[in-house]
N, C-alpha and C positions, 0 to 999 in steps of 0.2 A: 404622534402623527395622526391627524384626522383625515378622513376620507371625504372629499367634497365632490358632489355630483351636481352638475348643472341641470337645469330643466331639460335642455336638449338631450343630454346623455341619459337622463331618466326616461325621456320619451323613447329613445332608441332601445333601451333595455326593456321597457314595457312592451314593445312590439313582439318580443320573444314570447311573452305570455299571452298576448292578444291573439296571435296567429293561430294557435291550435284550436281555439274556440271557433274561429271563423272558417278555418280550412276544412277541406275534405281529403281524406286519405287517398282517394283514387284519382285526384286531380294531378295532372302533369304541370309542373311549374315552368312556364314558358321561358323565363329568363335563364334558368340553368340549362335547359335543353338547347336553347339558341346559342348560349355561350360555348357549349361543347362543339357545336357545328361551325361556329365562326372561327374556331382554331384549327379546322381541317386544312390540309395542304392545298387543296384546290381552291378553297375560299380565300386563303391568304394570298395565293398566287394571282387569282382573279382580281383581288383588291389592289395588289401592288401594280398590276398592269393598268387597271382602270384609273387609279389615282395618279399614276405616273403621267398619263395623258392630261388629266386635269391640272396637275402641278405645272407641267410645261406650259399649258395654256394660260393659267392665272398668274404665273410669275414671269414668263418669257425667258426662263433659264434654258441653258443647253442641256444636252443629254446627261452628262456626268453629274452636274449639280442637282438636276431634277431627280436622278436615281438615288443620290445620297439623301436628299430631303425626304423622298418617298419612303425609303427604308427606315430612316430615323423616326419620322412621324408615325409610321405604322408600328414600329417597335414600342414606342412610348404609348401610343393609343391602345394597343392590345394589352400592354401591361396594366394600364389604368383601367381599361374596360374589364379586365379579368376580375377586378374587385367591384367596380362601380355598376356594371350591368346586373349582376345578381342582387346587389344591395338595392338598387333603384327598382329592379323588378319585384323584389320583395315588398318594398314600400307600395308600389303600384298594386300588387295583389291584395294587400291589406285594405288599401283605399277602395279598390274595386269591390271586394267582397263586402265591405262595410256599407257601401252606398249604392252600388249598381246591380249587384247580382240578383237581388230580389226584384228589381224593376225590369231588367232585361231577361231574367230567367235563364241566364247562361252561366255556366260554371267558370271558374277562374282560368280554365284551360281552353275557353272558347275563342272564337275568332277575334273578338274585340281585344282580349288580352294579348293575343299573338301580335296583332297589328301594333298595339301600343308598345309592346316589348321591342319590336323591331325599330320603331321610331326612337325609343329611348336609346337603344344601342347605336343607331345612326347618329343621333345628336351628341352622344357622349364621344364617339370617335371624332366627329367633326370639331367639337369644342376643344378636345385635347390636341388634335392636329393643327387647328388654327393657332392654339397657344404655342405649339412647337415652332410653327412658321414665324410667329412674332418674337418669341423669346430666343430661339436659337439662330434663326436665319434672318431676323430683322425685317420680315415682310408682314405688313398689316393687311388683313383681308377686309375690304369694304363689304357691305352687306351682299352685293351681287356675287362677289367671288366666294364669300363664305357659303352662300346657298348653292353655288356650283359644286363646291367641295362636299357639302352636305348631300347633294344629289348623288354624287359618286359613292359616298358611304352608304346611303340608303339603298342604292341599287345593289351593292354587294350584300348587304344584310338581308334584303328581301329575296334576293336570288338564293342565298343560302337557306333561308326559311322555306321558300317554295320548293327547292330541290329536295330537301330532306323531309318535306311533308308528303311527297309522292310515295 
């Protein structure tokens, strides 16, 4: 039995070895910090309430169906985000440190990385939730409704970030 590794998998494995040379031991990794804050009870509750309002508005559904969709979408998006946010945050950190850190003179835990990490989280949640609406509930989001849902997700993510930065 031979082991075959694609170029993409080789690239992913190589990130493990590249990161220590680029990183700094005293930097906080925004994606992991944000991930832990996004799973707090008040953030999940605020997200469910805010997205419930958006779901009712973009679908026109009643209370019960909107609540069910809200809970299902958020369960799936939090589960996917639990893996995707740290991974994509890691990819961002490598990209940032390799190309921008020297230019901006800001470490990987600076404001730019925090903002980008929040955008990554909001976009991941939105993409997964839009996929749930389409795949489970048979509702396709046109660009306007997609960005409305994205606005709700970004509001919750940035609220969590701002609250825990105080």
